[in-house]
VMD Tcl script that builds the backbone (N, CA, C; Angstrom):
set m [mol new atoms 318]
animate dup $m
set s [atomselect $m all]
$s set {name element resname resid chain x y z} {
  {N N MET 1 A 104.797 110.131 121.361}
  {CA C MET 1 A 105.437 109.088 120.821}
  {C C MET 1 A 106.701 109.324 119.815}
  {N N HIS 2 A 107.778 108.875 120.593}
  {CA C HIS 2 A 109.073 109.672 119.725}
  {C C HIS 2 A 108.804 108.472 118.155}
  {N N PHE 3 A 109.260 109.226 117.278}
  {CA C PHE 3 A 109.460 108.479 115.690}
  {C C PHE 3 A 111.147 108.924 115.603}
  {N N ASP 4 A 111.558 107.352 115.423}
  {CA C ASP 4 A 112.768 107.324 114.913}
  {C C ASP 4 A 112.661 106.145 114.135}
  {N N ALA 5 A 114.103 106.140 113.529}
  {CA C ALA 5 A 114.093 105.577 112.131}
  {C C ALA 5 A 113.471 103.677 112.266}
  {N N LEU 6 A 113.839 102.770 113.088}
  {CA C LEU 6 A 113.082 102.176 113.032}
  {C C LEU 6 A 111.885 102.133 113.258}
  {N N THR 7 A 111.379 102.892 113.691}
  {CA C THR 7 A 109.532 103.054 113.959}
  {C C THR 7 A 108.696 103.109 112.762}
  {N N LEU 8 A 109.849 104.552 111.809}
  {CA C LEU 8 A 108.971 104.685 110.809}
  {C C LEU 8 A 109.426 103.906 109.621}
  {N N ALA 9 A 110.066 102.795 109.977}
  {CA C ALA 9 A 110.296 101.347 109.116}
  {C C ALA 9 A 109.143 100.695 108.969}
  {N N ALA 10 A 108.491 100.503 110.277}
  {CA C ALA 10 A 107.533 100.018 110.596}
  {C C ALA 10 A 106.090 100.291 110.374}
  {N N VAL 11 A 106.024 101.746 110.312}
  {CA C VAL 11 A 105.084 102.740 109.675}
  {C C VAL 11 A 104.716 102.193 108.441}
  {N N THR 12 A 106.041 102.528 107.524}
  {CA C THR 12 A 106.062 102.368 106.019}
  {C C THR 12 A 105.434 100.976 105.499}
  {N N ALA 13 A 106.113 100.150 106.347}
  {CA C ALA 13 A 105.544 98.486 105.753}
  {C C ALA 13 A 104.255 98.447 106.424}
  {N N GLU 14 A 103.764 99.462 107.335}
  {CA C GLU 14 A 102.224 99.003 107.261}
  {C C GLU 14 A 101.102 100.002 106.347}
  {N N LEU 15 A 101.762 101.172 105.923}
  {CA C LEU 15 A 101.277 101.965 104.941}
  {C C LEU 15 A 101.390 101.267 103.635}
  {N N ARG 16 A 102.263 100.595 103.504}
  {CA C ARG 16 A 102.218 99.974 102.222}
  {C C ARG 16 A 101.343 98.839 101.874}
  {N N ALA 17 A 101.393 97.877 103.144}
  {CA C ALA 17 A 100.261 96.659 102.882}
  {C C ALA 17 A 99.075 97.314 102.823}
  {N N THR 18 A 98.589 98.319 103.734}
  {CA C THR 18 A 97.400 98.933 103.791}
  {C C THR 18 A 96.472 99.894 102.632}
  {N N ILE 19 A 97.694 101.176 102.376}
  {CA C ILE 19 A 97.180 101.607 101.249}
  {C C ILE 19 A 97.686 101.852 100.227}
  {N N GLU 20 A 98.973 101.195 99.577}
  {CA C GLU 20 A 99.440 100.942 98.795}
  {C C GLU 20 A 98.924 101.357 97.316}
  {N N ASN 21 A 98.129 101.807 96.302}
  {CA C ASN 21 A 97.873 101.690 95.459}
  {C C ASN 21 A 96.285 102.411 95.791}
  {N N GLY 22 A 96.329 102.821 96.322}
  {CA C GLY 22 A 95.104 103.666 96.828}
  {C C GLY 22 A 95.139 104.968 96.272}
  {N N ARG 23 A 93.326 104.918 96.098}
  {CA C ARG 23 A 92.921 106.662 95.207}
  {C C ARG 23 A 92.435 107.338 96.647}
  {N N VAL 24 A 93.012 108.460 96.140}
  {CA C VAL 24 A 93.153 109.905 97.360}
  {C C VAL 24 A 91.202 110.207 97.265}
  {N N GLN 25 A 90.614 109.773 98.393}
  {CA C GLN 25 A 89.089 110.734 97.940}
  {C C GLN 25 A 89.172 112.168 98.703}
  {N N GLN 26 A 89.866 112.237 99.833}
  {CA C GLN 26 A 89.900 113.803 100.392}
  {C C GLN 26 A 91.117 114.133 101.046}
  {N N VAL 27 A 91.442 115.306 100.759}
  {CA C VAL 27 A 92.219 116.140 101.865}
  {C C VAL 27 A 91.762 117.021 102.486}
  {N N LEU 28 A 91.881 117.045 103.774}
  {CA C LEU 28 A 91.736 117.877 104.550}
  {C C LEU 28 A 92.562 118.465 105.614}
  {N N MET 29 A 92.647 119.998 106.486}
  {CA C MET 29 A 93.404 120.398 107.243}
  {C C MET 29 A 92.307 119.880 108.695}
  {N N VAL 30 A 93.286 119.251 109.120}
  {CA C VAL 30 A 92.889 118.574 110.734}
  {C C VAL 30 A 92.911 119.745 111.767}
  {N N ASP 31 A 94.294 120.099 111.740}
  {CA C ASP 31 A 94.734 121.463 112.544}
  {C C ASP 31 A 95.551 122.412 112.023}
  {N N ALA 32 A 96.045 122.969 112.068}
  {CA C ALA 32 A 96.755 124.048 111.854}
  {C C ALA 32 A 98.378 123.403 111.134}
  {N N HIS 33 A 98.958 122.101 111.774}
  {CA C HIS 33 A 99.601 121.781 111.861}
  {C C HIS 33 A 99.683 120.158 111.163}
  {N N SER 34 A 98.471 120.097 110.842}
  {CA C SER 34 A 98.030 118.497 110.228}
  {C C SER 34 A 97.247 118.530 109.202}
  {N N VAL 35 A 97.542 117.587 108.302}
  {CA C VAL 35 A 96.856 117.627 106.932}
  {C C VAL 35 A 96.405 115.825 106.976}
  {N N GLY 36 A 94.804 115.718 106.459}
  {CA C GLY 36 A 94.680 114.127 106.641}
  {C C GLY 36 A 93.834 113.603 104.827}
  {N N MET 37 A 94.128 112.704 105.023}
  {CA C MET 37 A 93.926 112.057 103.500}
  {C C MET 37 A 92.959 110.645 104.203}
  {N N GLU 38 A 91.801 110.963 103.303}
  {CA C GLU 38 A 90.702 109.655 103.053}
  {C C GLU 38 A 91.352 108.862 101.997}
  {N N ILE 39 A 91.764 107.554 102.082}
  {CA C ILE 39 A 92.082 106.885 100.784}
  {C C ILE 39 A 91.804 105.506 100.703}
  {N N TYR 40 A 90.969 105.251 99.660}
  {CA C TYR 40 A 90.403 104.098 99.218}
  {C C TYR 40 A 91.127 102.926 99.048}
  {N N ALA 41 A 91.408 102.210 99.438}
  {CA C ALA 41 A 92.286 101.074 98.958}
  {C C ALA 41 A 91.968 99.884 99.684}
  {N N ALA 42 A 92.103 98.821 99.011}
  {CA C ALA 42 A 91.100 96.998 99.350}
  {C C ALA 42 A 90.155 97.208 99.666}
  {N N ARG 43 A 89.368 98.026 98.828}
  {CA C ARG 43 A 87.431 97.729 99.227}
  {C C ARG 43 A 87.348 98.611 100.787}
  {N N GLN 44 A 88.395 99.320 100.880}
  {CA C GLN 44 A 87.935 99.981 102.313}
  {C C GLN 44 A 88.519 101.191 102.294}
  {N N ARG 45 A 88.067 102.288 103.391}
  {CA C ARG 45 A 88.471 103.727 103.044}
  {C C ARG 45 A 89.606 103.401 104.848}
  {N N HIS 46 A 90.878 104.507 104.282}
  {CA C HIS 46 A 91.754 104.389 105.649}
  {C C HIS 46 A 91.509 105.586 105.173}
  {N N TYR 47 A 92.055 106.452 106.406}
  {CA C TYR 47 A 92.307 107.733 107.168}
  {C C TYR 47 A 93.875 108.187 107.403}
  {N N LEU 48 A 94.448 108.137 106.820}
  {CA C LEU 48 A 96.184 108.911 106.731}
  {C C LEU 48 A 96.470 110.153 107.606}
  {N N LEU 49 A 96.933 110.342 108.795}
  {CA C LEU 49 A 97.137 111.635 109.417}
  {C C LEU 49 A 98.485 111.853 108.965}
  {N N LEU 50 A 99.231 113.118 108.514}
  {CA C LEU 50 A 100.784 113.780 108.331}
  {C C LEU 50 A 100.275 114.701 109.191}
  {N N ALA 51 A 101.213 114.655 110.112}
  {CA C ALA 51 A 101.292 115.812 111.550}
  {C C ALA 51 A 102.863 116.571 111.147}
  {N N MET 52 A 102.572 117.922 110.848}
  {CA C MET 52 A 103.942 118.542 111.012}
  {C C MET 52 A 104.180 119.556 111.981}
  {N N GLN 53 A 103.821 118.668 113.576}
  {CA C GLN 53 A 104.302 119.555 114.480}
  {C C GLN 53 A 105.792 119.640 115.040}
  {N N PRO 54 A 106.113 121.014 115.413}
  {CA C PRO 54 A 107.785 121.226 115.703}
  {C C PRO 54 A 108.255 120.150 116.623}
  {N N GLY 55 A 108.692 119.432 116.669}
  {CA C GLY 55 A 109.056 118.222 117.747}
  {C C GLY 55 A 108.298 117.253 117.413}
  {N N ALA 56 A 107.167 116.627 116.796}
  {CA C ALA 56 A 106.142 115.492 117.044}
  {C C ALA 56 A 105.559 115.246 115.992}
  {N N ALA 57 A 106.734 115.638 114.970}
  {CA C ALA 57 A 106.087 115.064 113.230}
  {C C ALA 57 A 105.714 113.490 113.505}
  {N N ARG 58 A 104.549 113.634 112.947}
  {CA C ARG 58 A 104.829 111.758 112.478}
  {C C ARG 58 A 103.447 111.600 111.350}
  {N N ILE 59 A 103.435 110.447 110.868}
  {CA C ILE 59 A 102.456 109.926 110.187}
  {C C ILE 59 A 101.969 108.323 109.996}
  {N N HIS 60 A 100.448 108.505 110.566}
  {CA C HIS 60 A 100.253 107.157 111.096}
  {C C HIS 60 A 98.442 107.151 110.193}
  {N N LEU 61 A 97.823 105.849 110.354}
  {CA C LEU 61 A 96.618 105.679 109.748}
  {C C LEU 61 A 95.684 105.806 111.255}
  {N N MET 62 A 94.684 106.158 111.384}
  {CA C MET 62 A 93.844 106.742 112.459}
  {C C MET 62 A 92.836 105.750 112.037}
  {N N PRO 63 A 92.181 104.872 113.501}
  {CA C PRO 63 A 90.994 104.247 113.289}
  {C C PRO 63 A 89.766 104.767 113.069}
  {N N GLU 64 A 89.271 105.790 112.991}
  {CA C GLU 64 A 87.948 106.433 112.543}
  {C C GLU 64 A 88.532 107.910 111.609}
  {N N LYS 65 A 86.950 108.228 110.926}
  {CA C LYS 65 A 87.066 109.202 110.018}
  {C C LYS 65 A 87.634 110.772 110.900}
  {N N LEU 66 A 88.495 111.415 109.763}
  {CA C LEU 66 A 89.508 112.580 110.254}
  {C C LEU 66 A 87.614 114.000 109.996}
  {N N ARG 67 A 88.462 114.874 110.850}
  {CA C ARG 67 A 87.368 116.038 110.846}
  {C C ARG 67 A 87.841 117.019 110.587}
  {N N ARG 68 A 87.537 118.125 109.501}
  {CA C ARG 68 A 88.069 119.327 109.464}
  {C C ARG 68 A 88.264 120.142 110.672}
  {N N GLY 69 A 89.358 120.859 110.806}
  {CA C GLY 69 A 89.480 121.369 112.151}
  {C C GLY 69 A 89.617 123.000 112.090}
  {N N VAL 70 A 89.976 123.670 111.152}
  {CA C VAL 70 A 90.351 124.710 111.006}
  {C C VAL 70 A 89.484 124.839 109.308}
  {N N ASP 71 A 89.389 126.424 109.502}
  {CA C ASP 71 A 88.690 126.920 108.496}
  {C C ASP 71 A 89.815 127.704 107.561}
  {N N GLN 72 A 90.819 127.789 108.379}
  {CA C GLN 72 A 92.055 128.507 107.503}
  {C C GLN 72 A 92.218 127.816 106.287}
  {N N GLN 73 A 92.877 127.854 104.895}
  {CA C GLN 73 A 93.465 127.287 103.904}
  {C C GLN 73 A 95.016 127.462 103.406}
  {N N THR 74 A 95.612 127.459 103.884}
  {CA C THR 74 A 97.462 127.366 104.057}
  {C C THR 74 A 97.352 127.193 102.389}
  {N N PRO 75 A 98.485 127.421 102.288}
  {CA C PRO 75 A 98.953 127.499 100.288}
  {C C PRO 75 A 99.317 126.157 100.349}
  {N N LEU 76 A 99.897 125.346 101.426}
  {CA C LEU 76 A 100.147 123.858 101.127}
  {C C LEU 76 A 98.708 122.894 101.604}
  {N N TYR 77 A 98.092 123.204 101.961}
  {CA C TYR 77 A 96.856 122.793 101.847}
  {C C TYR 77 A 95.921 122.811 100.025}
  {N N LEU 78 A 95.832 123.863 99.673}
  {CA C LEU 78 A 96.072 124.556 98.416}
  {C C LEU 78 A 96.493 123.284 97.809}
  {N N LEU 79 A 97.871 123.463 97.643}
  {CA C LEU 79 A 98.218 122.525 96.518}
  {C C LEU 79 A 98.201 121.190 96.752}
  {N N LEU 80 A 97.939 120.796 97.783}
  {CA C LEU 80 A 97.826 119.389 98.212}
  {C C LEU 80 A 96.202 118.566 97.456}
  {N N ARG 81 A 95.104 119.503 97.799}
  {CA C ARG 81 A 93.737 119.343 97.612}
  {C C ARG 81 A 93.762 119.526 95.866}
  {N N LYS 82 A 94.856 120.454 95.372}
  {CA C LYS 82 A 94.465 120.334 93.764}
  {C C LYS 82 A 95.445 119.605 93.132}
  {N N TYR 83 A 96.456 118.998 93.591}
  {CA C TYR 83 A 97.603 117.966 92.613}
  {C C TYR 83 A 96.907 116.475 93.555}
  {N N VAL 84 A 96.980 116.486 94.694}
  {CA C VAL 84 A 97.083 115.124 95.534}
  {C C VAL 84 A 95.230 114.198 95.539}
  {N N ARG 85 A 94.353 115.062 95.403}
  {CA C ARG 85 A 92.973 114.589 95.426}
  {C C ARG 85 A 92.622 113.891 94.023}
  {N N GLY 86 A 92.101 112.761 94.746}
  {CA C GLY 86 A 91.724 112.241 93.308}
  {C C GLY 86 A 92.952 111.474 92.476}
  {N N SER 87 A 93.885 111.405 92.990}
  {CA C SER 87 A 95.440 110.685 92.578}
  {C C SER 87 A 95.687 109.401 93.260}
  {N N VAL 88 A 96.264 108.507 92.836}
  {CA C VAL 88 A 96.628 106.914 92.731}
  {C C VAL 88 A 98.349 106.892 93.741}
  {N N LEU 89 A 98.308 106.826 95.310}
  {CA C LEU 89 A 98.869 106.553 96.145}
  {C C LEU 89 A 100.018 105.218 95.601}
  {N N ALA 90 A 100.503 105.461 94.406}
  {CA C ALA 90 A 101.719 104.251 93.210}
  {C C ALA 90 A 102.363 103.887 94.352}
  {N N ARG 91 A 103.230 104.586 95.120}
  {CA C ARG 91 A 104.363 103.821 96.055}
  {C C ARG 91 A 104.905 104.935 96.878}
  {N N ILE 92 A 105.208 103.867 98.571}
  {CA C ILE 92 A 105.344 104.529 99.719}
  {C C ILE 92 A 106.610 103.768 99.686}
  {N N ASN 93 A 107.609 104.661 100.052}
  {CA C ASN 93 A 109.023 104.505 99.998}
  {C C ASN 93 A 109.667 105.147 101.407}
  {N N GLN 94 A 110.869 103.939 101.848}
  {CA C GLN 94 A 111.604 104.739 102.890}
  {C C GLN 94 A 113.284 105.211 102.285}
  {N N PRO 95 A 113.534 105.968 101.453}
  {CA C PRO 95 A 114.809 105.469 100.882}
  {C C PRO 95 A 115.985 105.498 101.734}
  {N N ASP 96 A 116.159 105.749 102.799}
  {CA C ASP 96 A 117.286 105.159 103.519}
  {C C ASP 96 A 116.722 104.867 104.939}
  {N N PRO 97 A 117.134 103.619 105.263}
  {CA C PRO 97 A 116.407 102.939 106.608}
  {C C PRO 97 A 117.115 103.505 107.880}
  {N N THR 98 A 118.468 104.382 107.629}
  {CA C THR 98 A 118.814 104.943 109.238}
  {C C THR 98 A 118.033 106.450 109.248}
  {N N GLU 99 A 117.340 106.875 108.259}
  {CA C GLU 99 A 116.771 108.170 108.247}
  {C C GLU 99 A 115.612 108.063 108.148}
  {N N ARG 100 A 115.172 109.519 109.219}
  {CA C ARG 100 A 113.643 109.502 109.260}
  {C C ARG 100 A 112.547 110.383 108.066}
  {N N VAL 101 A 113.088 109.729 106.606}
  {CA C VAL 101 A 111.918 109.996 105.744}
  {C C VAL 101 A 111.362 109.065 104.909}
  {N N ILE 102 A 110.011 109.858 104.761}
  {CA C ILE 102 A 109.261 108.779 103.933}
  {C C ILE 102 A 108.643 109.078 102.579}
  {N N LEU 103 A 108.859 108.512 101.544}
  {CA C LEU 103 A 108.536 109.560 100.638}
  {C C LEU 103 A 106.756 108.901 99.865}
  {N N LEU 104 A 106.081 109.324 99.888}
  {CA C LEU 104 A 104.717 109.498 99.011}
  {C C LEU 104 A 104.987 109.513 97.512}
  {N N ASP 105 A 104.564 108.764 96.597}
  {CA C ASP 105 A 104.730 108.972 95.406}
  {C C ASP 105 A 103.319 108.991 94.781}
  {N N PHE 106 A 102.680 109.912 94.445}
  {CA C PHE 106 A 101.475 110.007 93.406}
  {C C PHE 106 A 101.332 110.092 92.123}
}
mol reanalyze $m
mol bondsrecalc $m
mol representation Tube
mol addrep $m
């Protein structure tokens, strides 16, 4: 699926309604190009996938629990686990509606 600015605006609205002000319970490497987060918000667990594949980057909620897929720990994963795990996802923002950029403020 192609993620254009309009699609990202819809995903941003869904993420705001679902996981904004939620606490990050767990951060894990799903595969070599994807990071998953378990976020507890509104008395439910939600699973956020951040995929960074070249040509297929995306962010979306998953319906089921994410599983760790690789044992290799990348520097990005270690930083996310250190600073993001246990924090609150305070704000989700798309600064410019014509760009494919989303900001997650913890």
